[in-house]
MARFIKOL-622018 format. One line per field, with one value per residue (C-alpha): x, y, z; chain. Coordinates in steps of 0.1 Angstrom, whole numbers, padded with zeros to 4 digits. Layout:
BEGIN
X (X, ...)
Y (Y, ...)
Z (Z, ...)
mol (A, ...)
END
This chain:
BEGIN
X (0000, 0028, 0045, 0013, 0009, 0045, 0043, 0012, 0027, 0059, 0040, 0020, 0052, 0068, 0038, 0038, 0076, 0081, 0114, 0102, 0114, 0092, 0108, 0107, 0106, 0123, 0108, 0125, 0111, 0076, 0078, 0090, 0063, 0036, 0049, 0048, 0013, 0000, 0014, 0000, -0033, -0037, -0029, -0054, -0081, -0075, -0077, -0107, -0128, -0117, -0126, -0156, -0139, -0155, -0133, -0101, -0112, -0122, -0089, -0071, -0090, -0081, -0044, -0045, -0061, -0032, -0007, -0023, -0022, 0015, 0021, 0004, 0024, 0057, 0047, 0039, 0072, 0091, 0074, 0087)
Y (0000, 0024, 0016, 0024, 0057, 0066, 0058, 0079, 0108, 0105, 0106, 0136, 0154, 0148, 0162, 0193, 0196, 0194, 0179, 0160, 0126, 0105, 0083, 0045, 0030, -0004, -0032, -0022, 0014, 0001, -0023, 0005, 0029, 0002, -0005, 0032, 0035, 0006, 0019, 0054, 0040, 0018, 0048, 0071, 0044, 0036, 0072, 0079, 0049, 0052, 0089, 0088, 0110, 0095, 0113, 0104, 0067, 0069, 0085, 0057, 0030, 0047, 0049, 0012, 0004, 0024, 0003, -0029, -0017, -0009, -0044, -0059, -0036, -0047, -0083, -0079, -0061, -0090, -0115, -0095)
Z (0000, 0008, -0025, -0044, -0027, -0032, -0070, -0074, -0055, -0075, -0107, -0096, -0085, -0118, -0137, -0115, -0116, -0079, -0068, -0037, -0029, -0006, 0021, 0016, 0051, 0056, 0076, 0109, 0106, 0100, 0130, 0153, 0140, 0145, 0181, 0189, 0174, 0194, 0227, 0221, 0210, 0241, 0263, 0245, 0245, 0282, 0292, 0270, 0282, 0319, 0322, 0298, 0271, 0240, 0214, 0232, 0232, 0196, 0186, 0205, 0186, 0153, 0163, 0172, 0138, 0121, 0141, 0130, 0094, 0098, 0112, 0081, 0058, 0074, 0072, 0034, 0029, 0045, 0021, -0010)
mol (A, A, A, A, A, A, A, A, A, A, A, A, A, A, A, A, A, A, A, A, A, A, A, A, A, A, A, A, A, A, A, A, A, A, A, A, A, A, A, A, A, A, A, A, A, A, A, A, A, A, A, A, A, A, A, A, A, A, A, A, A, A, A, A, A, A, A, A, A, A, A, A, A, A, A, A, A, A, A, A)
END
């Protein structure tokens, strides 16, 4: 998924004449990012649901979902 987005952005940058190079994270960077997202998501969800702050809990769940997606992306990257 990251590769597809990078290719589309690179194509658009070339058409617009913008010299921006996008980062291409390796598997270790994806795993570290996923771990950080899961920890932050768990903290946010815990605070949100413990103190009744709905938006904080919802944000925590979304961050956890992003962490799970990053884990899947790093797993797919390792199979290539």
